[in-house]
LOFITOR-587404 format. One record per atom (N, C-alpha, C): residue number from 1; residue in one letter; z, y, x; atom name. Coordinates in Angstrom, 1 decimal. Layout:
resi;resn;pz;py;px;name
NUM;A;Z;Y;X;CA
...
***
This chain:
resi;resn;pz;py;px;name
1;X;288.4;-24.7;171.1;N
1;X;287.7;-25.5;172.1;CA
1;X;286.4;-26.1;171.5;C
2;X;286.5;-26.6;170.3;N
2;X;285.3;-27.2;169.7;CA
2;X;284.1;-26.2;169.7;C
3;X;284.3;-25.0;169.4;N
3;X;283.2;-24.0;169.4;CA
3;X;282.7;-23.9;170.8;C
4;X;283.5;-23.9;171.8;N
4;X;283.1;-23.8;173.2;CA
4;X;282.3;-25.0;173.6;C
5;X;282.7;-26.2;173.2;N
5;X;281.9;-27.4;173.5;CA
5;X;280.6;-27.4;172.8;C
6;X;280.5;-26.9;171.6;N
6;X;279.2;-26.8;170.8;CA
6;X;278.3;-25.8;171.5;C
7;X;278.8;-24.7;172.0;N
7;X;278.0;-23.7;172.7;CA
7;X;277.5;-24.3;174.0;C
8;X;278.2;-25.1;174.7;N
8;X;277.8;-25.7;176.0;CA
8;X;276.8;-26.7;175.8;C
9;X;276.9;-27.6;174.9;N
9;X;276.0;-28.6;174.5;CA
9;X;275.1;-29.2;175.6;C
10;X;275.7;-29.9;176.5;N
10;X;274.9;-30.6;177.5;CA
10;X;274.7;-29.8;178.9;C
11;X;275.3;-28.7;179.0;N
11;X;275.2;-27.9;180.2;CA
11;X;276.4;-28.2;181.1;C
12;X;276.1;-29.1;182.0;N
12;X;277.2;-29.7;182.9;CA
12;X;278.0;-28.7;183.6;C
13;X;277.3;-27.8;184.3;N
13;X;278.0;-26.8;185.1;CA
13;X;278.9;-25.8;184.3;C
14;X;278.4;-25.5;183.1;N
14;X;279.1;-24.6;182.2;CA
14;X;280.4;-25.3;181.7;C
15;X;280.3;-26.6;181.4;N
15;X;281.5;-27.4;181.0;CA
15;X;282.5;-27.4;182.1;C
16;X;282.0;-27.7;183.3;N
16;X;282.9;-27.7;184.5;CA
16;X;283.7;-26.3;184.6;C
17;X;282.9;-25.2;184.4;N
17;X;283.5;-23.9;184.5;CA
17;X;284.5;-23.7;183.4;C
18;X;284.2;-24.1;182.2;N
18;X;285.2;-23.9;181.0;CA
18;X;286.5;-24.7;181.3;C
19;X;286.3;-25.9;181.9;N
19;X;287.5;-26.7;182.2;CA
19;X;288.4;-26.0;183.2;C
20;X;287.7;-25.5;184.3;N
20;X;288.4;-24.7;185.3;CA
20;X;289.2;-23.5;184.7;C
21;X;288.5;-22.8;183.9;N
21;X;289.0;-21.6;183.3;CA
21;X;290.2;-21.9;182.3;C
22;X;289.9;-22.9;181.5;N
22;X;290.9;-23.2;180.4;CA
22;X;292.2;-23.8;180.9;C
23;X;292.0;-24.7;181.9;N
23;X;293.2;-25.5;182.4;CA
23;X;293.6;-25.2;183.8;C
24;X;292.9;-24.3;184.5;N
24;X;293.3;-23.8;185.8;CA
24;X;293.2;-24.9;186.8;C
25;X;292.2;-25.7;186.8;N
25;X;292.0;-26.8;187.8;CA
25;X;290.9;-26.5;188.7;C
26;X;290.9;-27.2;189.9;N
26;X;289.9;-27.0;190.9;CA
26;X;288.5;-27.5;190.4;C
27;X;287.5;-26.9;191.0;N
27;X;286.1;-27.3;190.6;CA
27;X;285.8;-28.8;190.7;C
28;X;286.2;-29.3;191.9;N
28;X;286.0;-30.8;192.1;CA
28;X;286.7;-31.6;191.1;C
29;X;287.9;-31.3;190.7;N
29;X;288.6;-32.0;189.7;CA
29;X;288.0;-31.9;188.4;C
30;X;287.5;-30.7;188.0;N
30;X;286.8;-30.5;186.7;CA
30;X;285.5;-31.4;186.7;C
31;X;284.8;-31.4;187.8;N
31;X;283.5;-32.2;187.9;CA
31;X;283.9;-33.7;187.7;C
32;X;284.9;-34.1;188.4;N
32;X;285.3;-35.5;188.3;CA
32;X;285.6;-35.9;186.9;C
33;X;286.4;-35.0;186.2;N
33;X;286.7;-35.3;184.8;CA
33;X;285.5;-35.3;183.9;C
34;X;284.6;-34.4;184.1;N
34;X;283.4;-34.4;183.3;CA
34;X;282.5;-35.7;183.5;C
35;X;282.4;-36.1;184.8;N
35;X;281.7;-37.3;185.1;CA
35;X;282.3;-38.5;184.5;C
36;X;283.6;-38.6;184.6;N
36;X;284.4;-39.7;184.0;CA
36;X;284.2;-39.7;182.4;C
37;X;284.2;-38.6;181.8;N
37;X;284.0;-38.5;180.4;CA
37;X;282.6;-38.9;180.0;C
38;X;281.6;-38.5;180.8;N
38;X;280.2;-38.9;180.5;CA
38;X;280.1;-40.4;180.6;C
39;X;280.7;-41.0;181.6;N
39;X;280.6;-42.5;181.8;CA
39;X;281.3;-43.2;180.6;C
40;X;282.4;-42.7;180.1;N
40;X;283.1;-43.3;179.0;CA
40;X;282.2;-43.2;177.7;C
41;X;281.5;-42.1;177.5;N
41;X;280.6;-41.9;176.4;CA
41;X;279.4;-42.9;176.5;C
42;X;278.9;-43.0;177.7;N
42;X;277.7;-43.9;177.9;CA
42;X;278.2;-45.4;177.6;C
43;X;279.4;-45.7;178.0;N
43;X;279.9;-47.1;177.8;CA
43;X;280.1;-47.3;176.3;C
44;X;280.6;-46.3;175.6;N
44;X;280.8;-46.4;174.1;CA
44;X;279.5;-46.6;173.4;C
45;X;278.5;-45.8;173.8;N
45;X;277.1;-45.9;173.2;CA
45;X;276.5;-47.3;173.4;C
46;X;276.7;-47.9;174.6;N
46;X;276.2;-49.2;174.9;CA
46;X;276.9;-50.2;174.0;C
47;X;278.2;-50.1;174.0;N
47;X;279.0;-51.1;173.2;CA
47;X;278.7;-51.0;171.7;C
48;X;278.5;-49.7;171.2;N
48;X;278.1;-49.5;169.8;CA
48;X;276.7;-50.1;169.5;C
49;X;275.8;-50.0;170.4;N
49;X;274.4;-50.5;170.2;CA
49;X;274.5;-52.0;170.1;C
50;X;275.3;-52.7;171.0;N
50;X;275.4;-54.1;171.0;CA
50;X;276.1;-54.6;169.7;C
51;X;277.1;-53.8;169.2;N
51;X;277.7;-54.2;167.9;CA
51;X;276.8;-54.0;166.8;C
52;X;276.0;-53.0;166.7;N
52;X;275.0;-52.8;165.7;CA
52;X;274.0;-53.9;165.6;C
53;X;273.5;-54.3;166.8;N
53;X;272.5;-55.4;166.9;CA
53;X;273.1;-56.7;166.4;C
54;X;274.5;-56.9;166.6;N
54;X;275.1;-58.2;166.2;CA
54;X;275.5;-58.3;164.7;C
55;X;275.5;-57.1;164.0;N
55;X;275.8;-57.1;162.6;CA
55;X;274.7;-57.7;161.7;C
56;X;275.1;-58.3;160.7;N
56;X;274.2;-58.9;159.7;CA
56;X;273.6;-57.7;158.9;C
57;X;272.3;-57.8;158.6;N
57;X;271.8;-56.7;157.8;CA
57;X;272.4;-56.7;156.4;C
58;X;272.5;-55.5;155.8;N
58;X;273.0;-55.4;154.4;CA
58;X;272.0;-55.8;153.4;C
59;X;270.7;-55.7;153.7;N
59;X;269.7;-56.1;152.8;CA
59;X;268.9;-57.3;153.4;C
60;X;268.8;-58.3;152.6;N
60;X;268.0;-59.5;153.0;CA
60;X;266.9;-59.7;152.1;C
61;X;265.8;-60.2;152.6;N
61;X;264.7;-60.6;151.8;CA
61;X;264.8;-62.0;151.4;C
62;X;264.6;-62.3;150.1;N
62;X;264.6;-63.6;149.6;CA
62;X;263.3;-63.9;148.9;C
63;X;262.8;-65.1;149.0;N
63;X;261.6;-65.4;148.4;CA
63;X;261.9;-66.2;147.1;C
64;X;261.3;-65.8;146.1;N
64;X;261.4;-66.5;144.8;CA
64;X;260.4;-67.7;144.8;C
65;X;260.6;-68.6;144.0;N
65;X;259.7;-69.8;144.0;CA
65;X;258.2;-69.5;143.9;C
66;X;257.9;-68.3;143.2;N
66;X;256.5;-67.9;143.1;CA
66;X;256.0;-67.3;144.4;C
67;X;256.8;-67.1;145.4;N
67;X;256.3;-66.6;146.7;CA
67;X;256.5;-65.1;146.8;C
68;X;257.1;-64.4;145.8;N
68;X;257.3;-63.0;145.9;CA
68;X;258.6;-62.7;146.6;C
69;X;258.6;-61.7;147.5;N
69;X;259.8;-61.4;148.3;CA
69;X;260.5;-60.3;147.5;C
70;X;261.8;-60.4;147.4;N
70;X;262.6;-59.4;146.8;CA
70;X;263.8;-59.1;147.7;C
71;X;264.2;-57.8;147.7;N
71;X;265.3;-57.4;148.5;CA
71;X;266.6;-57.6;147.7;C
72;X;267.6;-58.2;148.4;N
72;X;268.9;-58.4;147.8;CA
72;X;270.0;-57.8;148.7;C
73;X;270.7;-56.9;148.1;N
73;X;271.8;-56.2;148.8;CA
73;X;273.0;-57.1;149.0;C
74;X;273.5;-57.3;150.2;N
74;X;274.6;-58.1;150.5;CA
74;X;275.7;-57.2;151.0;C
75;X;276.9;-57.7;150.9;N
75;X;278.0;-56.9;151.4;CA
75;X;278.9;-57.7;152.4;C
76;X;279.2;-57.1;153.5;N
76;X;280.1;-57.8;154.4;CA
76;X;281.5;-57.6;154.2;C
77;X;281.8;-56.8;153.2;N
77;X;283.2;-56.5;152.8;CA
77;X;283.6;-57.3;151.6;C
78;X;284.8;-57.8;151.6;N
78;X;285.3;-58.5;150.4;CA
78;X;285.9;-57.4;149.4;C
79;X;285.7;-57.6;148.2;N
79;X;286.2;-56.7;147.2;CA
79;X;287.6;-57.0;146.8;C
80;X;288.4;-56.0;146.6;N
80;X;289.7;-56.2;146.1;CA
80;X;289.7;-56.2;144.6;C
81;X;290.5;-57.0;143.9;N
81;X;290.5;-56.9;142.4;CA
81;X;291.2;-55.7;142.0;C
82;X;290.8;-55.0;140.9;N
82;X;291.4;-53.8;140.4;CA
82;X;292.6;-54.0;139.6;C
***
């Protein structure tokens, strides 16, 4: 099925047809499922974008007393002792 999805890559009607063929469902039901799937993906993309904007950057610029900016890598993960 993964190869079939890769071959379809964004072709709505072909995906509907593959679902009909593969699972023996009516065209309207296949369309409904594809539309529902697309809505779920759009929602996940929006949620992910909000999450990414809210994350602290891993690299911060700090100014030294002489006015030179340097990049300092920070980590949001705590390290476990070995």
